N, C-alpha and C positions, 0 to 999 in steps of 0.2 A: 556507684548506680542501683543498687538496690534499694536506697531510700530515695533518690530519685521520684516514683511516681506518686510517692507517699507525702513528698512537699510540695510537689507541684500540684496536687488535687487539694492540699491545706494553703496553697501558697492562693488556688482562686477562689476557694470557697469564701477565704474570706474579703477578695477584691473585686466579687462578682456576684451580684441577686442569684438569688433562689429561681430553679429552674434555668442554668446555664445549660447553652449547648452543649452537646456531647464533643470530645474531641474531634479535633478535623484532621485527617491522614493528609500528607503527601498529593496523595493523585487529587482526594477531594477538593483542598486547597488549588490545585492546577484546573482541574476543571472548572470550578467556580469562575476562578480566576479568564479563562479562553473564554467563559458565557457572558460575563459583565465589563468586561473591558472597551472600554471608548474606541481606544487604539485599534481593536480587533474589528469594532462593528463599522468602522468606517475601511476598512478593509475588505469587508464583505460586502458595505457597498459601494465599493469599485469594483468588484467580482460582479457584481450584477450590472454592474453598468457597462461590462464587458458583455456581456449576454445578451442586453440587449442591442449593441454594435451588429455580432454574431447573428441576430434575427436581422438586422438590418442589409446587410449582408447576403441573406440568404432569401429577403425578400425582392431583392433586385432583381430576380430573374425570374417573377411575376409581371403580367401586363400591368398598366395602367387604366383607369378611366377616371373623365373630367367629363361634365357640364356645363355650358355654360349658356344662360342667358344673357341678350344684348338690347337694348331701347335706343333708339336713335331719331333724333328731332333736326329737319333741316330745314332752313329760315332763307329766303331769297330764291333767285334762281336754281333751277335744277329740275332733275329728268322726271316725267313723270312713269305712269301704267304704261301710255300708250307711245313710250319711247320716244319723246318728246322734251324740249324744253321751257318750260316757264317760269312767269315768277308766280311763287306759292310756298305754301308751307306742305312740308310730307313725313311721315315718321315712318318709320319700318322695326319689327320687331323680328328677332334672330334667335332661332333655338340650336344647341348643335351639343351630341354627344360624342367621342372620343376616344380611343384608343391605342397605346402602344405597346408595344414588345419587344426588347431586345434579344436579336436573333446571332449576333454575333460582335465580344465587345474586346478582341487579341485577347479574350483569357482575361481578363480585368477582372470581371467577375468568377469565377471560381476562385483565382488566386487571392480576390480581397475575403471568399468564406474561409480559405484556410490560413491567411491571414489572422484574422478575426477569430477563429477558431484557437491558436496558437496563440492571443493574446489573452483568450478567457482561461487557457491552460497555466498561463505564467501567472494570469493575475490572482489561479490558485495557488499555486505554488506559496507567490506573496503573502497570502493569508497564513497558508502554513507556518511560515516562515513568523510571522507574526506572534503567531500560537508559541512557537518554539520559546522565541523571544521570553514571552511574559511567564512560562512553564518554568527560564531556567533563571528568571529574575527570583520567581515564587520559591523554588527548592533553594536559594541561595541565601536569602530571608529565614526561611524556615528552617534551615541546618543553625543560623547563627541564633535563633529562638534556643535551638538545643542547647547549643555551646549554652547561653547565657540560663537557662535553666539550670545543667550541672554546675554554672560557676557559683548558683545560689548554693545551691545542694552543701559545695566547698564550704560556701564561706558559713553557711550554719553547721557544720561539723565543727567549725572553727569554735563559732560560740559557743558548743556545748562540750569543748576540753578546756577552753576560759571558764565558763561556769563551774565545770566541776573541780578547776586549778582554785576558782577561790570560794568554793565551798569546802575543799579540802585546807586552806589556809584560815580563816576563818575559825572552824574547830581550832587547828593547830594556836591559833590565836588566842582561846577562850581556855588556854590549858597554858597559856608562855611559853609555847615553843618557837613562836616566829614574832615577827616584830610587824607593828600596824605601818609600820615603810614599805615590807613585802608586798602586804595585803592592799594595801590601796597601788602600789607599781600592778599587782592583777586586776585590778579592777582597771585601773587606764587601759592594760591590755584589751581585756574584756569588752570596753564601751566602742574602743578603734575596732576590735572586732565587728561588735552593733555595727559600726558607722558603715564598713565596708559591707553587708548584706542589705541595707538599706539599698547604697547604689547597686549592687547585682539586684535586688528588686527593681528598681526604677529602670535600671538599660533592660531590664525584661521587659517591662509594660511598655518603655518606647518600642523595643524590639517587634515586640507582638502588636502597638499599632501601625508600624510600618507595613508589618505583613496583612494586617485588616485592611489597610487602606491599598496594597497591591490586588487585593479582592473585589476592591469594592464596594465594600461592607459600610452601611451604614455609620456603625459606630462597634468599637470595639470590644464593646462589652459583654462578657460572656463566652469569648473566643478565647477557644485554648487548641491547643492540636496534640496529637498523640505520638510517642516516642515510638523510633522503627521497630519492628519487632526480629530483627536479627540482631546477634552481640556483634556490638564493636572490636571488640574482641577476636572475631575471627573473620576479616572481613578480603575479600578477593585478591590472589595476588594478580604480581604484572607481568608475568614468567608467560612467555609468548606472544607477546606485545611490543605493540615497538609503537611510535608515530606514522609510518608506511603503510602497515596493518590498519590503523584506524584510521586515517584518509583514501584508503582504496575504500572502505566500509564508508566511509563519509559522502564521497564523490558521488556513490549509487545513490543515497540516500536524503542527503541534505536539502531542501527545498531551496535554499537561496541558490545553490548550485546549478539544480535541475530549472530554478526560472531563467537565469541565464542562457542556457542551454538550448530553452523553448524563444527567449527573445534571437538567439543567434538563425534561429530555422526560421522565423518572421522576417528578421532582414533580406532573408536569402527569397521571401515571397515579395518582399517589397521592393525589390528588383525585379522580379516576373512582372509585378502590379506596373513598373517604370519603361517594361518594356513595350506592355500593352499599345502604347504612343505610336508604336510603328509601325502596326498592320490598320488596317479599314476595320471601318464598323457596317454593320449591315442592323438596321430597325426593322419593324412590319405597324404600319399605321393602320387605323381605318377608321370610319368615324359616320353621324348620322346631324344631318341638319334641316331645316325648313325655316322662313320664313314670311310676315306678312305687312304689309306695306298698305298706308292710307295716303291721298294726297287729297290737300284743300280746294275745295271744289268739284272735286270730281269724284265719278260714283267710285265707292271700292266692292271688291266680293267679298263675301261673308267670310268669316274668320278661319271657320273651318275648310271651308273649298283653297282658300289660299295655304294655308298648312297642309294640305293634299297637295294640290299642281306646286307645292313648288317644293316637297319634299325630297333627298338627293340624299346618296350613299357614296363611299369613296372607299378603296382600298388601296395602300402604296406600300412602296416600298423604298427606303432610305438609305443609299452608301454610301460614306464618307472616307476620303481617303485620303490619307495626309501625303502634302507634298512637302511643304516646310513651312516650320514653324518657331524658327528664327534659333535653332538650336535650345529650345526649353526639351523635346524629350529627349536628348542626346543628355542635358546636364542633368534631368531629375535622374537618368539610367544611374550618370559614374557617381552623384550624392547618395543614392540607395546603395553603390558600391563599395562608397566611404564608410555608410554608417553601417556597413555591415563587416568590414573590417574594424570598426571602433568596438563594436560589439564583439567580434573574436579577442580584442584587445580588454575590455569585461570581463569575460568570461573567463581568462587566464589570470586575472586580476583577482577574482572571486576567488580562483581556486588556489592561488598564491594566500590570502588570506585564511582562508580556511584551513592551512597548512600551520600557516604561523600559530594560529589559535588553539590547535590541537599539539601543536607542539612545544608551547608556552602552557598545558591543561598534559601533558605527559611528564614533562621536568617539573611540573607541580605537585604529580602526584608521587613521582619519585622523591621528590624533597621531605613530602608530608610519610611518606614511608618511612623515611630516613629518621624524619622528627620523632616519628610514633614509636621506633624501637626506640631511640635514645632516650626520649623520656618517660618508656616503662621503665628502662634500667633507673633513669635520674630515680623516677620515683620512689620503685623497692627500696634504694638506698640509701632515699631520705627517710621513709617509713624505717628501716631498720637505726637508723642514728636516732630518730626522735624517739621509738621505744626504746634503744637503750639508755637516752638522755631522760625520759621519764622516767626510770627504773632508779636512775641514780640520781634524778631529784630527790625524788619520794622517798632517798634514803639516805638525805642530807648529803649526797657525794655532789651535788653540781648545783650551782646558781640559778636562781630565776631567771637572770636571764641569759644564760645559756639554754633553760629549757623553752623560753621566748624565740630565741634564736632557731631551735631545731625544728620546733612549732613551725613557725614559718617559712621556714625553706621546706619542711615538710605539703605546705598548703600551697607553695607556688608549685613545687612540682607534680601538685594535682592539678593544678591550674594549666599548667604548660599539655600533661599529657589530656585532661579535656580537648582542647586547641587543635590539639595534635591528631586526637582522635576524629573530631569532626570534621576538620581542613581535608584529612584523605576520607571520609566519607562520602566528602562532596564530589573530592576530584575523583577519585575513583568512580560517583555514579554521573559528570560530566563526562568522561571519558567512554560510558557504557552510552551514554545520552547522543554521543559524535557518529558512534556505530550503528544508529537508528535504532537503539533499543530503549524501551519507554522509559522514562524518568524518573525512578522509584530511588529511595533508601534501604 
C-alpha cells in the first residue's frame, strides 16, 4: 500500500498530458454523475411534468372566462327587424363574454389536487432512486479502479524482485558461479512479470474509461481518482448489525419504498375521485352579450344604438344530478379499488425485494470479512515462506524453480488479499448506504 500512491502518479504522468486534473474523490464522482447523467435528467423532467399536473388540478377551482364573436349571413326567406318574414338577405353580428365556476363537484377537485400532490412526491422519490442507482454504479466502478491500481502495484513489485534476481545472476555468471541456462530462465520469468504488469496497466486504463463514461466525461484523458483516506486494515466491524436491523433503517429511508407508499395513498385518492360520480354537481355561470342586425332593403339602426339596445346579461346556476349512467360510476369505483389492491401488492413486493438485496449484501459482507481474514493469514504465511526460500536460494540451498514458485505464491496471496480488502470495503459501504448514510469509502 505504501508504494501505491507513487506508482499511481507515475502511471498517470506517463499516460496523461501535462495539466491533468486533480484526483477525483468518490463524493465528487457521484455528484458529477448525478448532475450529468441523462437518465436522471429525464427523471427530473418527469417530476416537472407532475408539477404542471398539480398546477392544473389547483387551477380547476378558478373561474374560466371566454369571449366569442359570431357573424351570420342568411339568404332567402327570413325574419326582418319588423318581425315579419320576407325574401331578403340578412346579416347579424353577435358578441358575448361568459364565465363559469364550479361550486361543488362531489369532492373531485380537492381529491384531484391531493392526487396530483402525491404523484409529485412519488416522482420526487423516483428521482432520488435514480440518483442512488447511479451512485452505486459509480462506487462499484470506483472500487474496481482502486483494486486494479493495487494489482498494478503488485505486478511492479514482482518485476522489482525478478530484476534484482536477474542482476544477481548476471553478476554470478560473470564469475562463473551460475549457468547461462539459469540466467535465461530468470530473464524469461521477468519477461512474464512484465507482461503481467502490462495487462494490469491495460485493465486499469479500461476501468478508468468505464468510470469516466459513467460520469459522462467527454474523454478519460487526465482523469484520476483519489484513494480513500482511511486504512483498509481497520474496516468497520459487523457486530451489532443484522439484515433485520438494516431493513428497518432502509424501509424508513429508501426512496423506492417511499415512492410505492405514496402511490398507495394516491390509489386511495383515485377511489375518492371515482366516488365523485355519485354526487350531484353545481356550477355558477354569468355572461354578457349583444347583437347587430342588417336586412337587405330595410333601414337598420346604427351599430352603436343596436349594440346598446340589444345588450343583455345573465346569471345562472346549473345543478346536475346523476341518476343512471349505465353503471359507469360503479365500475370506475371497483376498478379504482382493484388498483389499490394491486398497489399494495407492489409495495409488498418492493419491500421483499429490498430485503433480499440487503440479505445478499449482508452475506456478501460476511463472506468478504472471512475472506479478508483468511487472505491476511495466507499472505503472512506466503511472505514468510518466500523470505525463507529467498535466503536459501541466495545461499545455494534452493533451486531457481523453488524460488520462483515461492515468489508466485506470494504474489497470488497479495492479489487475493487486495481483492478481499476492496470487496469488503465496497460491501460495508453498501450496507451503510442501505441504512440511509452517504455512500463513502
